[in-house]
SETI-354601 format. One record per atom (N, C-alpha, C, O): residue number from 1; residue in three letters; atom name; x, y, z. Coordinates in steps of 0.001 Angstrom, whole numbers, plus 524288, in hexadecimal, padded with zeros to 5 digits. Each point is the difference from the previous one (the first is absolute). Example, Ala and Ser with C-alpha at 12.3 -4.5 7.8 and 13.67 -1.06 7.14 Angstrom:
% SETI-354601
<1 'ala' 'N' <83386 7E9C6 81E78>>
<1 'ala' 'CA' <7FC86 804A6 80000>>
<1 'ala' 'C' <80384 804B0 80000>>
<1 'ala' 'O' <8040C 7FFED 80299>>
<2 'ser' 'N' <7FA96 8042D 7FA97>>
<2 'ser' 'CA' <80334 804A6 8003C>>
<2 'ser' 'C' <7FCFE 80442 802DA>>
<2 'ser' 'O' <801FD 80454 800A9>>
This chain:
% SETI-354601
<1 'met' 'N' <42031 F11F2 B3811>>
<1 'met' 'CA' <7FC82 7FD5D 8035E>>
<1 'met' 'C' <80031 8010F 805C5>>
<1 'met' 'O' <7FC4E 7FF3C 802FB>>
<2 'leu' 'N' <808C7 802C5 7FE7D>>
<2 'leu' 'CA' <8002F 80115 80564>>
<2 'leu' 'C' <7FCFC 805A5 8013F>>
<2 'leu' 'O' <7FE38 80127 80451>>
<3 'phe' 'N' <801A2 8012F 7F860>>
<3 'phe' 'CA' <7FD12 804D8 8010D>>
<3 'phe' 'C' <7F9A8 80012 80127>>
<3 'phe' 'O' <7FDA7 803A7 80210>>
<4 'gln' 'N' <7FFF3 7F731 7FC08>>
<4 'gln' 'CA' <7FAD6 7FFFE 80067>>
<4 'gln' 'C' <7FE1A 7FF90 80698>>
<4 'gln' 'O' <7FC66 80294 801DF>>
<5 'pro' 'N' <8060C 7FA90 80054>>
<5 'pro' 'CA' <7FE97 8000A 805F0>>
<5 'pro' 'C' <800F7 804B7 802FB>>
<5 'pro' 'O' <7FD6E 80116 803EA>>
<6 'leu' 'N' <80654 801D1 7FA44>>
<6 'leu' 'CA' <8016B 804E8 80258>>
<6 'leu' 'C' <7FD37 80550 7FF11>>
<6 'leu' 'O' <8007E 80414 80280>>
<7 'leu' 'N' <7FC75 7FADE 7F944>>
<7 'leu' 'CA' <7FCCE 8045B 7FE26>>
<7 'leu' 'C' <7FCBE 802BF 80474>>
<7 'leu' 'O' <800CE 804A6 800F2>>
<8 'pro' 'N' <7FBAB 7F8A3 801B1>>
<8 'pro' 'CA' <7FDA3 8027E 80478>>
<8 'pro' 'C' <80325 80373 8039C>>
<8 'pro' 'O' <7FE80 8044B 80192>>
<9 'val' 'N' <805B9 7F99A 7FF8A>>
<9 'val' 'CA' <8037D 802B2 803DD>>
<9 'val' 'C' <80350 80378 7FD59>>
<9 'val' 'O' <80285 80301 802C8>>
<10 'val' 'N' <7FE26 7FD51 7F7A8>>
<10 'val' 'CA' <802AB 8051C 7FD98>>
<10 'val' 'C' <7FC4D 803DB 7FFAC>>
<10 'val' 'O' <80165 8047E 800FE>>
<11 'leu' 'N' <7F965 7FA7F 7FD9A>>
<11 'leu' 'CA' <7FBD1 80469 8002F>>
<11 'leu' 'C' <7FE92 8023A 8046C>>
<11 'leu' 'O' <7FEE6 804AE 7FFDB>>
<12 'cys' 'N' <800CC 7F88C 804F4>>
<12 'cys' 'CA' <7FF7B 80235 80503>>
<12 'cys' 'C' <80482 80308 8011C>>
<12 'cys' 'O' <7FF68 8042C 80252>>
<13 'ala' 'N' <805C2 7FA18 7FC23>>
<13 'ala' 'CA' <8059F 802CB 800F5>>
<13 'ala' 'C' <7FED8 80640 7FC9F>>
<13 'ala' 'O' <801CC 8041F 801B5>>
<14 'ala' 'N' <7FB4B 7FB90 7F9E6>>
<14 'ala' 'CA' <800A4 804EB 7FCC5>>
<14 'ala' 'C' <7FC42 80485 80337>>
<14 'ala' 'O' <80112 804B0 8001F>>
<15 'gly' 'N' <7FAA7 7F90A 80241>>
<15 'gly' 'CA' <7FD07 8031D 80363>>
<15 'gly' 'C' <80213 80208 8048D>>
<15 'gly' 'O' <7FF40 80484 80178>>
<16 'phe' 'N' <803B2 7F7D1 8011C>>
<16 'phe' 'CA' <802BF 8011C 80461>>
<16 'phe' 'C' <804AC 8042B 7FF6F>>
<16 'phe' 'O' <800C1 80368 80350>>
<17 'ile' 'N' <8023A 7FC01 7F847>>
<17 'ile' 'CA' <8045F 80301 7FF45>>
<17 'ile' 'C' <7FDC8 80598 7FDC5>>
<17 'ile' 'O' <80223 80432 800FD>>
<18 'ala' 'N' <7F98B 7FB46 7FC0C>>
<18 'ala' 'CA' <7FDDA 805BC 7FEBD>>
<18 'ala' 'C' <7FE79 8032C 80491>>
<18 'ala' 'O' <80190 8048C 7FFF6>>
<19 'thr' 'N' <7FB3C 7F9AB 80496>>
<19 'thr' 'CA' <7FEC8 801AE 803E0>>
<19 'thr' 'C' <804D0 8018B 80380>>
<19 'thr' 'O' <7FF75 803DC 802D1>>
<20 'arg' 'N' <80511 7F98D 7FD40>>
<20 'arg' 'CA' <803BD 801E4 803EC>>
<20 'arg' 'C' <802F9 80406 7FD4C>>
<20 'arg' 'O' <801E0 803AA 8027C>>
<21 'leu' 'N' <7FEC2 7FBD8 7F7EB>>
<21 'leu' 'CA' <802EF 8054B 7FDD9>>
<21 'leu' 'C' <7FC16 804A1 8005A>>
<21 'leu' 'O' <80218 8044E 80079>>
<22 'tyr' 'N' <7F85C 7FB96 7FF61>>
<22 'tyr' 'CA' <7FDCF 80447 80111>>
<22 'tyr' 'C' <80073 80230 80554>>
<22 'tyr' 'O' <80050 804B3 800F8>>
<23 'asn' 'N' <7FFB2 7F706 802E4>>
<23 'asn' 'CA' <8005C 80205 80595>>
<23 'asn' 'C' <80488 801F4 801BA>>
<23 'asn' 'O' <80051 80276 8041F>>
<24 'gln' 'N' <8041C 7FC73 7F86B>>
<24 'gln' 'CA' <805B7 80332 80185>>
<24 'gln' 'C' <7FFB9 8058E 7FE17>>
<24 'gln' 'O' <802DC 8034C 80206>>
<25 'lys' 'N' <7F9E2 7FDF2 7FA35>>
<25 'lys' 'CA' <80035 805B1 7FF5A>>
<25 'lys' 'C' <7FACE 80319 8028F>>
<25 'lys' 'O' <7FFBB 804C6 80086>>
<26 'ala' 'N' <7FD0D 7F83F 800A5>>
<26 'ala' 'CA' <7FB73 80263 80250>>
<26 'ala' 'C' <7FFD1 80264 8056A>>
<26 'ala' 'O' <80153 7FD28 803A5>>
<27 'lys' 'N' <7FD43 80781 7FD50>>
<27 'lys' 'CA' <7FFA8 800F4 805FE>>
<27 'lys' 'C' <7FC73 7FE06 80347>>
<27 'lys' 'O' <800BE 8008F 804B8>>
<28 'gln' 'N' <7FB63 7FD26 7F9B2>>
<28 'gln' 'CA' <7FBC0 7FC25 803B3>>
<28 'gln' 'C' <80045 7FAA1 7FDDA>>
<28 'gln' 'O' <8003A 7FF4A 7FB40>>
<29 'pro' 'N' <7FFC2 7FD34 807D5>>
<29 'pro' 'CA' <7FF2D 7F988 7FD43>>
<29 'pro' 'C' <7FAF7 7FFA1 7FD5B>>
<29 'pro' 'O' <7FC44 802DB 80102>>
<30 'leu' 'N' <803C4 7F9CE 7FBD5>>
<30 'leu' 'CA' <7FB3F 7FEA4 7FD69>>
<30 'leu' 'C' <7FC59 7FCA5 8038A>>
<30 'leu' 'O' <80195 7FC90 802F7>>
<31 'thr' 'N' <7F89E 80512 7FC44>>
<31 'thr' 'CA' <7FCCE 7FBA4 801AF>>
<31 'thr' 'C' <7FFD5 7FAAE 7FD97>>
<31 'thr' 'O' <8020B 7FF32 7FBB8>>
<32 'ala' 'N' <7FBC4 7FD76 806B5>>
<32 'ala' 'CA' <7FEE0 7FADA 7FDDF>>
<32 'ala' 'C' <7FD21 8011A 7FB26>>
<32 'ala' 'O' <801E0 7FDCC 7FC28>>
<33 'ala' 'N' <7FA97 804AD 80321>>
<33 'ala' 'CA' <7FC64 80142 7FB4C>>
<33 'ala' 'C' <80409 801F8 7FBCE>>
<33 'ala' 'O' <80129 7FD94 7FC02>>
<34 'ala' 'N' <800B8 80701 80574>>
<34 'ala' 'CA' <803A6 8038A 7FCA5>>
<34 'ala' 'C' <80422 7FBB4 7FD11>>
<34 'ala' 'O' <800AB 7FF6C 7FB46>>
<35 'ala' 'N' <801CF 7FDD8 808FC>>
<35 'ala' 'CA' <80400 7FC0E 7FDA5>>
<35 'ala' 'C' <7FDBC 7FBCF 7FC92>>
<35 'ala' 'O' <80260 7FE8E 7FC14>>
<36 'ala' 'N' <7F8B7 7FF4B 80567>>
<36 'ala' 'CA' <7FD9F 7FC5C 7FC6E>>
<36 'ala' 'C' <7FE8E 802A8 7FA33>>
<36 'ala' 'O' <800A3 7FD74 7FBF9>>
<37 'arg' 'N' <7FD82 8077E 803FB>>
<37 'arg' 'CA' <7FEE1 80288 7FB90>>
<37 'arg' 'C' <80582 800EC 7FC76>>
<37 'arg' 'O' <7FFE4 7FF24 7FB45>>
<38 'leu' 'N' <80538 802C8 80782>>
<38 'leu' 'CA' <8051B 7FFF0 7FD43>>
<38 'leu' 'C' <80196 7FAFE 7FE20>>
<38 'leu' 'O' <8022F 7FFC0 7FBB9>>
<39 'gly' 'N' <7FCE8 7FBC3 80738>>
<39 'gly' 'CA' <800FC 7FB6E 7FD86>>
<39 'gly' 'C' <7FD1F 7FDBA 7FBA6>>
<39 'gly' 'O' <801E1 7FCF3 7FCCB>>
<40 'trp' 'N' <7F920 804D8 8034C>>
<40 'trp' 'CA' <7FC87 7FF4A 7FB0F>>
<40 'trp' 'C' <8018D 80272 7FB14>>
<40 'trp' 'O' <80023 7FDFC 7FBA3>>
<41 'met' 'N' <80115 806F8 805D3>>
<41 'met' 'CA' <801B6 80354 7FB72>>
<41 'met' 'C' <8063A 7FDA4 7FDF4>>
<41 'met' 'O' <801AD 800E1 7FB94>>
<42 'thr' 'N' <80076 7FCE3 8075B>>
<42 'thr' 'CA' <80584 7FE8F 7FDF6>>
<42 'thr' 'C' <7FE46 7FA0C 7FCD3>>
<42 'thr' 'O' <801E8 7FEF9 7FBB5>>
<43 'gly' 'N' <7FB39 7FE41 80654>>
<43 'gly' 'CA' <7FDF2 7FB6B 7FD0E>>
<43 'gly' 'C' <7FC66 800C7 7FB67>>
<43 'gly' 'O' <7FFAD 7FCA7 7FC90>>
<44 'phe' 'N' <7FD81 807E5 80354>>
<44 'phe' 'CA' <7FD8E 801BC 7FB68>>
<44 'phe' 'C' <803CB 80149 7FC48>>
<44 'phe' 'O' <7FFB7 7FDC9 7FBBE>>
<45 'trp' 'N' <80411 8059F 8051C>>
<45 'trp' 'CA' <8032A 80198 7FC1B>>
<45 'trp' 'C' <8037C 7FB50 7FDAF>>
<45 'trp' 'O' <801E2 8005C 7FB97>>
<46 'leu' 'N' <7FEDF 7FB58 80781>>
<46 'leu' 'CA' <8024B 7FAD9 7FDE9>>
<46 'leu' 'C' <7FCA2 7FD21 7FD07>>
<46 'leu' 'O' <80183 7FD9F 7FC1B>>
<47 'phe' 'N' <7F89E 80260 805D8>>
<47 'phe' 'CA' <7FCAF 7FD26 7FB0A>>
<47 'phe' 'C' <7FFFC 80329 7FAF8>>
<47 'phe' 'O' <7FFEA 7FDE6 7FBAE>>
<48 'leu' 'N' <8002D 8074C 80511>>
<48 'leu' 'CA' <7FFC4 80309 7FB95>>
<48 'leu' 'C' <80521 7FDD2 7FB7B>>
<48 'leu' 'O' <7FF56 7FF44 7FB4C>>
<49 'val' 'N' <804C8 80026 80724>>
<49 'val' 'CA' <804A0 7FE51 7FCD0>>
<49 'val' 'C' <7FE76 7FA9F 7FD8D>>
<49 'val' 'O' <80086 7FF23 7FB4C>>
<50 'phe' 'N' <7FD5E 7FCF8 80881>>
<50 'phe' 'CA' <7FE30 7FAB4 7FD78>>
<50 'phe' 'C' <7FBDC 800B6 7FC19>>
<50 'phe' 'O' <8002D 7FDBA 7FBC4>>
<51 'ala' 'N' <7FC13 80566 8058D>>
<51 'ala' 'CA' <7FBC7 80011 7FB4F>>
<51 'ala' 'C' <802A4 802A9 7FAC6>>
<51 'ala' 'O' <7FDDC 7FEF8 7FBD2>>
<52 'val' 'N' <80612 803F4 80424>>
<52 'val' 'CA' <8022A 80178 7FAE2>>
<52 'val' 'C' <802A7 7FB65 7FDCF>>
<52 'val' 'O' <7FF48 7FEC2 7FB69>>
<53 'ile' 'N' <80434 7FE45 8081A>>
<53 'ile' 'CA' <80264 7FB5D 7FEAE>>
<53 'ile' 'C' <7FC2A 7FBEE 7FD31>>
<53 'ile' 'O' <8014B 7FD7C 7FC1D>>
<54 'phe' 'N' <7F9D3 8022D 80658>>
<54 'phe' 'CA' <7FBB3 7FC6E 7FF4E>>
<54 'phe' 'C' <7FDCA 801E4 7FA24>>
<54 'phe' 'O' <7FEE6 7FCE1 7FC83>>
<55 'ala' 'N' <800A8 808C1 8030C>>
<55 'ala' 'CA' <7FE8E 80186 7FA01>>
<55 'ala' 'C' <8040A 7FF4A 7FC2A>>
<55 'ala' 'O' <7FEDF 7FE40 7FBAA>>
<56 'met' 'N' <8057D 802E4 80578>>
<56 'met' 'CA' <80400 7FEEC 7FC03>>
<56 'met' 'C' <80017 7FB09 7FF16>>
<56 'met' 'O' <801AB 7FF23 7FB92>>
<57 'thr' 'N' <7FD0F 7FC8A 8071C>>
<57 'thr' 'CA' <800A2 7FA65 7FF06>>
<57 'thr' 'C' <7FAE6 7FF36 7FC03>>
<57 'thr' 'O' <80071 7FE06 7FBA4>>
<58 'ala' 'N' <7FAFE 803B8 80669>>
<58 'ala' 'CA' <7FB6F 7FEE8 7FE0D>>
<58 'ala' 'C' <80093 80240 7F917>>
<58 'ala' 'O' <7FE27 7FDA1 7FC40>>
<59 'val' 'N' <80439 8065C 8038E>>
<59 'val' 'CA' <800B7 80281 7FAD5>>
<59 'val' 'C' <80464 7FC9D 7FD0F>>
<59 'val' 'O' <7FF9F 7FF6B 7FB3E>>
<60 'ala' 'N' <803E4 7FEB1 8071B>>
<60 'ala' 'CA' <803AF 7FD48 7FCE8>>
<60 'ala' 'C' <7FD51 7F9EF 7FEA7>>
<60 'ala' 'O' <8006C 7FE04 7FBA3>>
<61 'val' 'N' <7FCC2 7FF64 808D5>>
<61 'val' 'CA' <7FDDA 7FC0F 7FF13>>
<61 'val' 'C' <7FB2A 7FFD6 7FBE2>>
<61 'val' 'O' <7FF20 7FBD7 7FDC1>>
<62 'ser' 'N' <7FE78 80790 80176>>
<62 'ser' 'CA' <7FBB9 80195 7FC3A>>
<62 'ser' 'C' <802AF 7FF00 7F999>>
<62 'ser' 'O' <7FD5E 7FE50 7FC59>>
<63 'asp' 'N' <806F4 802C6 8035C>>
<63 'asp' 'CA' <8023D 7FE63 7FA86>>
<63 'asp' 'C' <80152 7FA22 7FF7E>>
<63 'asp' 'O' <8033A 7FE27 8030C>>
<64 'pro' 'N' <7FA8F 7FEE1 7F969>>
<64 'pro' 'CA' <800FA 7FB0E 7FF63>>
<64 'pro' 'C' <806BE 7FF0F 80062>>
<64 'pro' 'O' <801A5 7FC83 802DF>>
<65 'gln' 'N' <80126 80601 7FAD0>>
<65 'gln' 'CA' <80602 7FF81 80016>>
<65 'gln' 'C' <801DB 8008C 805CE>>
<65 'gln' 'O' <80325 7FCE0 801DF>>
<66 'gly' 'N' <7FB28 80680 8006E>>
<66 'gly' 'CA' <80203 80164 80575>>
<66 'gly' 'C' <7FDE0 7FACE 80469>>
<66 'gly' 'O' <8023A 7FEB1 8040E>>
<67 'trp' 'N' <7F930 7FF2D 7F9CF>>
<67 'trp' 'CA' <7FD7D 7FC29 8033F>>
<67 'trp' 'C' <8040B 7FADB 7FF12>>
<67 'trp' 'O' <801C6 7FD95 803C2>>
<68 'glu' 'N' <7FF53 80135 7F768>>
<68 'glu' 'CA' <80351 7FC21 7FF5C>>
<68 'glu' 'C' <805DD 80068 8024A>>
<68 'glu' 'O' <802B6 7FC54 80185>>
<69 'gln' 'N' <7FE65 80838 7FE62>>
<69 'gln' 'CA' <805DD 80118 801EE>>
<69 'gln' 'C' <7FEE0 7FEE3 80634>>
<69 'gln' 'O' <80330 7FD54 80268>>
<70 'leu' 'N' <7F871 804A5 8001B>>
<70 'leu' 'CA' <7FFF0 7FF01 805C3>>
<70 'leu' 'C' <7FF64 7FA0B 80150>>
<70 'leu' 'O' <801FE 7FDB7 803BC>>
<71 'arg' 'N' <7FB03 80055 7F8A6>>
<71 'arg' 'CA' <7FFC4 7FA39 800AD>>
<71 'arg' 'C' <80534 7FC97 7FF30>>
<71 'arg' 'O' <800F6 7FC06 80287>>
<72 'gly' 'N' <801AE 805BA 7FA48>>
<72 'gly' 'CA' <80556 7FE54 7FEAE>>
<72 'gly' 'C' <803E1 800D4 80589>>
<72 'gly' 'O' <80349 7FCC4 8015E>>
<73 'met' 'N' <7FBC6 8075E 800F4>>
<73 'met' 'CA' <8039F 800C5 804EB>>
<73 'met' 'C' <7FD69 7FD1A 8047A>>
<73 'met' 'O' <80277 7FF48 80411>>
<74 'trp' 'N' <7F916 7FF2B 7FB6A>>
<74 'trp' 'CA' <7FD95 7FCB8 804C5>>
<74 'trp' 'C' <80233 7FAD8 7FEA3>>
<74 'trp' 'O' <801C2 7FD83 803B8>>
<75 'ala' 'N' <7FE77 800B3 7F868>>
<75 'ala' 'CA' <8010F 7FA3B 7FE04>>
<75 'ala' 'C' <8046D 7FE8E 8034E>>
<75 'ala' 'O' <7FFDB 7FBCF 8025B>>
<76 'arg' 'N' <804B3 807C0 7FE1E>>
<76 'arg' 'CA' <80477 7FEBE 801E8>>
<76 'arg' 'C' <7FFD3 7FF0E 80561>>
<76 'arg' 'O' <80369 7FD32 801E7>>
<77 'phe' 'N' <7F902 804C6 80100>>
<77 'phe' 'CA' <7FF01 7FF1B 80571>>
<77 'phe' 'C' <7FBD5 7FC28 80132>>
<77 'phe' 'O' <7FB6C 800D5 7FECB>>
<78 'pro' 'N' <80650 7FA70 803DF>>
<78 'pro' 'CA' <7FABE 7FCEF 8014E>>
<78 'pro' 'C' <7FBBE 801D8 803FD>>
<78 'pro' 'O' <7FB93 7FE20 8000E>>
<79 'gln' 'N' <80619 805A7 8033C>>
<79 'gln' 'CA' <7FBB0 80218 8035F>>
<79 'gln' 'C' <7FBDD 802F7 7FDEC>>
<79 'gln' 'O' <7FBC8 800E4 80221>>
<80 'tyr' 'N' <805E3 800B7 7F91F>>
<80 'tyr' 'CA' <7FC36 802B7 7FC83>>
<80 'tyr' 'C' <7FCA5 7FDAA 7FBD7>>
<80 'tyr' 'O' <7FD18 80297 7FD2E>>
<81 'ser' 'N' <80383 7F82A 8029D>>
<81 'ser' 'CA' <7FCF5 7FCC6 7FC12>>
<81 'ser' 'C' <7FA71 8007C 7FFE4>>
<81 'ser' 'O' <7FD9B 7FEE0 7FBFC>>
<82 'pro' 'N' <7FFB4 802F7 808BA>>
<82 'pro' 'CA' <7FAC0 8000D 7FFE2>>
<82 'pro' 'C' <7FE11 80546 7FD51>>
<82 'pro' 'O' <7FB92 8007B 7FE33>>
<83 'leu' 'N' <80875 803AB 801B9>>
<83 'leu' 'CA' <7FF60 80492 7FE2D>>
<83 'leu' 'C' <7FFFD 7FE4B 7F9A8>>
<83 'leu' 'O' <7FC78 80134 7FCF7>>
<84 'ala' 'N' <80773 7FC3D 801DE>>
<84 'ala' 'CA' <801B4 7FF8B 7F9DB>>
<84 'ala' 'C' <7FAAC 7FC93 7FD1A>>
<84 'ala' 'O' <7FEEE 80052 7FB52>>
<85 'ser' 'N' <7FE8B 7FCE3 8080E>>
<85 'ser' 'CA' <7FB64 7FCC3 7FDEA>>
<85 'ser' 'C' <7FAE5 8040C 7FF04>>
<85 'ser' 'O' <7FC4B 7FE81 7FD54>>
<86 'met' 'N' <803CC 8065C 804DE>>
<86 'met' 'CA' <7FB8E 80383 7FFDA>>
<86 'met' 'C' <7FF89 80231 7FB48>>
<86 'met' 'O' <803F4 80097 7FD54>>
<87 'ser' 'N' <7F6C3 8011D 800B6>>
<87 'ser' 'CA' <80003 802CE 7FB4A>>
<87 'ser' 'C' <8010F 80563 80144>>
<87 'ser' 'O' <800DC 80151 8048B>>
<88 'gln' 'N' <7FF22 8023B 7F74C>>
<88 'gln' 'CA' <8012C 80556 80156>>
<88 'gln' 'C' <7FBB7 8030C 80236>>
<88 'gln' 'O' <80101 803C6 802CE>>
<89 'his' 'N' <7F9FD 7FAD1 7FC17>>
<89 'his' 'CA' <7FBB5 801BF 802C6>>
<89 'his' 'C' <8005B 7FF4B 805D7>>
<89 'his' 'O' <80042 803A4 80322>>
<90 'gln' 'N' <7FFBA 7F72C 7FE17>>
<90 'gln' 'CA' <800AE 7FD94 80567>>
<90 'gln' 'C' <80420 802DD 802B3>>
<90 'gln' 'O' <7FF02 8016E 8047B>>
<91 'phe' 'N' <805AB 7FFB4 7F97A>>
<91 'phe' 'CA' <8042A 802CD 80289>>
<91 'phe' 'C' <7FEE6 805DC 80185>>
<91 'phe' 'O' <801C4 80217 803F4>>
<92 'leu' 'N' <7FB4D 8001F 7F8A4>>
<92 'leu' 'CA' <7FE51 8053C 7FFC4>>
<92 'leu' 'C' <7FB9C 80014 80517>>
<92 'leu' 'O' <8007F 8032A 80396>>
<93 'met' 'N' <7FC2A 7F9D5 7FC46>>
<93 'met' 'CA' <7FBBA 7FFB2 803AA>>
<93 'met' 'C' <80296 7FF38 80545>>
<93 'met' 'O' <7FE66 80239 803F4>>
<94 'gln' 'N' <805AF 7FA86 7FBFC>>
<94 'gln' 'CA' <8028F 7FE78 80514>>
<94 'gln' 'C' <8030D 8053F 8021F>>
<94 'gln' 'O' <80022 800AF 804C2>>
<95 'leu' 'N' <801E7 80265 7F868>>
<95 'leu' 'CA' <801D3 80486 8017C>>
<95 'leu' 'C' <7FC22 803DA 80257>>
<95 'leu' 'O' <800B2 80219 80445>>
<96 'leu' 'N' <7FB97 7FE9F 7F8F7>>
<96 'leu' 'CA' <7FAC6 802D7 80149>>
<96 'leu' 'C' <7FE4B 7FEFB 804EA>>
<96 'leu' 'O' <7FED6 8036F 80328>>
<97 'ile' 'N' <800EA 7F6EA 7FDD3>>
<97 'ile' 'CA' <7FE05 7FE9C 8055B>>
<97 'ile' 'C' <80384 800D0 804E5>>
<97 'ile' 'O' <7FEB1 80149 80472>>
<98 'ala' 'N' <805F8 7FDAA 7F9A2>>
<98 'ala' 'CA' <80479 8011A 8046A>>
<98 'ala' 'C' <80022 80650 801B6>>
<98 'ala' 'O' <80262 8015D 803F3>>
<99 'leu' 'N' <7FB49 801C5 7F943>>
<99 'leu' 'CA' <801AE 80576 800E4>>
<99 'leu' 'C' <7FD81 80209 80556>>
<99 'leu' 'O' <80295 802B6 80305>>
<100 'pro' 'N' <7F83F 7FBD7 7FDFE>>
<100 'pro' 'CA' <7FD28 800CB 80486>>
<100 'pro' 'C' <802EB 7FE01 80526>>
<100 'pro' 'O' <80033 80248 8043A>>
<101 'phe' 'N' <80214 7F8C9 7FA62>>
<101 'phe' 'CA' <801DE 7FD5B 804FF>>
<101 'phe' 'C' <805DD 802EA 80114>>
<101 'phe' 'O' <801BC 80038 8047B>>
<102 'phe' 'N' <800FF 801DF 7F746>>
<102 'phe' 'CA' <80485 801E1 80101>>
<102 'phe' 'C' <7FF8B 80599 80207>>
<102 'phe' 'O' <803D0 801E1 8023F>>
<103 'phe' 'N' <7F80D 800CC 7FD2E>>
<103 'phe' 'CA' <7FDEA 80504 80184>>
<103 'phe' 'C' <7FFD9 7FF32 806BE>>
<103 'phe' 'O' <802E1 80261 80308>>
<104 'leu' 'N' <7F94E 7F9EF 7FE67>>
<104 'leu' 'CA' <7FFE9 7FE84 8055A>>
<104 'leu' 'C' <804E5 7FEDF 802D2>>
<104 'leu' 'O' <8015B 8021A 8041C>>
<105 'leu' 'N' <8018A 7F9E5 7F8F2>>
<105 'leu' 'CA' <80549 7FE8A 8029A>>
<105 'leu' 'C' <803CE 80395 8000E>>
<105 'leu' 'O' <80342 7FFB3 80386>>
<106 'leu' 'N' <7FD16 80405 7F8FD>>
<106 'leu' 'CA' <803A1 80488 80058>>
<106 'leu' 'C' <7FE5A 8048B 802D4>>
<106 'leu' 'O' <8038C 8030A 80128>>
<107 'thr' 'N' <7F80A 7FE1E 80032>>
<107 'thr' 'CA' <7FE0A 80466 8032B>>
<107 'thr' 'C' <7FF8D 7FEEB 805F0>>
<107 'thr' 'O' <8016C 802F3 80386>>
<108 'val' 'N' <7FC23 7F7D5 7FCFB>>
<108 'val' 'CA' <7FF0A 7FEA7 80618>>
<108 'val' 'C' <80496 7FE45 80316>>
<108 'val' 'O' <8004A 800BE 804BE>>
<109 'leu' 'N' <80385 7FCCC 7F85B>>
<109 'leu' 'CA' <80553 7FDFC 803B0>>
<109 'leu' 'C' <8033A 804D6 801FE>>
<109 'leu' 'O' <801D6 8007C 8046B>>
<110 'pro' 'N' <7FE95 803A4 7F6C7>>
<110 'pro' 'CA' <80360 804B9 801F1>>
<110 'pro' 'C' <7FCB8 8036D 80401>>
<110 'pro' 'O' <8022D 802B9 80350>>
<111 'gly' 'N' <7F8F9 7FCFD 7FC34>>
<111 'gly' 'CA' <7FD14 802B1 803FD>>
<111 'gly' 'C' <80088 7FDCF 80589>>
<111 'gly' 'O' <8009D 802D0 803DA>>
<112 'leu' 'N' <7FF1C 7F7F6 7FC49>>
<112 'leu' 'CA' <80198 7FCE4 80517>>
<112 'leu' 'C' <804CD 80145 801B3>>
<112 'leu' 'O' <8007E 800A3 804BD>>
<113 'gly' 'N' <80413 80004 7F7DD>>
<113 'gly' 'CA' <8059C 801E2 8015D>>
<113 'gly' 'C' <80031 805A2 80141>>
<113 'gly' 'O' <803D3 8019F 8026D>>
<114 'gly' 'N' <7F84E 801B7 7FC21>>
<114 'gly' 'CA' <80049 804C6 801C0>>
<114 'gly' 'C' <7FEC2 800A3 8051E>>
<114 'gly' 'O' <80296 802D8 802E4>>
<115 'ile' 'N' <7F83C 7F9D5 7FF09>>
<115 'ile' 'CA' <7FF14 800CA 8049B>>
<115 'ile' 'C' <80313 7FCF9 80483>>
<115 'ile' 'O' <7FF96 80127 804A6>>
<116 'leu' 'N' <803BF 7FA94 7F947>>
<116 'leu' 'CA' <80497 7FE47 80337>>
<116 'leu' 'C' <80401 804E0 8013F>>
<116 'leu' 'O' <801A7 80121 8045F>>
<117 'gly' 'N' <7FF80 8016D 7F6F5>>
<117 'gly' 'CA' <8036A 803E8 80041>>
<117 'gly' 'C' <7FEBB 8048F 803DE>>
<117 'gly' 'O' <80359 80279 8026A>>
<118 'ala' 'N' <7F832 7FE33 7FDD1>>
<118 'ala' 'CA' <7FD73 80433 803A3>>
<118 'ala' 'C' <7FFD0 7FF2E 8057D>>
<118 'ala' 'O' <7FFAB 80394 80332>>
<119 'lys' 'N' <80092 7F719 7FE08>>
<119 'lys' 'CA' <7FF32 7FDD8 805C0>>
<119 'lys' 'C' <80603 7FF93 8022D>>
<119 'lys' 'O' <800B9 7FFF5 804C1>>
<120 'phe' 'N' <8034A 7FFC1 7F7E9>>
<120 'phe' 'CA' <804FA 8004A 8022E>>
<120 'phe' 'C' <80081 80530 80230>>
<120 'phe' 'O' <7FDD3 803BD 7FDE5>>
<121 'pro' 'N' <80547 7FCCC 806BF>>
<121 'pro' 'CA' <8016B 8055B 80205>>
<121 'pro' 'C' <803BB 802A6 7FC31>>
<121 'pro' 'O' <80355 7FDA2 7FD77>>
<122 'arg' 'N' <7FBCD 80780 8025E>>
<122 'arg' 'CA' <80314 80351 7FCB1>>
<122 'arg' 'C' <8054B 800ED 803BA>>
<122 'arg' 'O' <7FF72 80039 804C5>>
<123 'arg' 'N' <805DC 80053 7F8C4>>
<123 'arg' 'CA' <8038A 80124 801FB>>
<123 'arg' 'C' <80140 80673 800B8>>
<123 'arg' 'O' <7FFC1 802DA 7FC23>>
<124 'arg' 'N' <80167 7FEF0 80849>>
<124 'arg' 'CA' <7FFC7 805AF 800EE>>
<124 'arg' 'C' <80602 80141 7FE57>>
<124 'arg' 'O' <803B7 7FD16 800EC>>
<125 'ser' 'N' <7FC85 8077F 7FCA1>>
<125 'ser' 'CA' <80521 8020D 7FEE6>>
<125 'ser' 'C' <8013D 804A3 803AD>>
<125 'ser' 'O' <7FCD2 80341 8018C>>
<126 'ser' 'N' <80823 7FC82 7FF8D>>
<126 'ser' 'CA' <80144 803F7 803F7>>
<126 'ser' 'C' <8026C 80511 7FDE1>>
<126 'ser' 'O' <80131 8038D 80304>>
């Protein structure tokens, strides 16, 4: 529950760190547009990981035995009681509806972090 409010900060930090790591090795600093693209690509790879996890969850839930096992896990946690009352079809539709939202969230915020990383001055090595 602590991670949810920090998610935007963590995603921006991912783009920021990717840009800073790139700038350490690059001969010329990144422009804001190139840093945004680098942050976006970082977020895109993160989205691909989440998409694979979503797909594996959808395959597991499509089996009635897997669905009952998941509902049994949710029954132990009171904050997941709304999910436990969903039907299998409703849950799969919620996963499908959440996918575009996660794409935007996981690509835009690291892109903004990349822009921030490009705006900070680069350290000069002697």
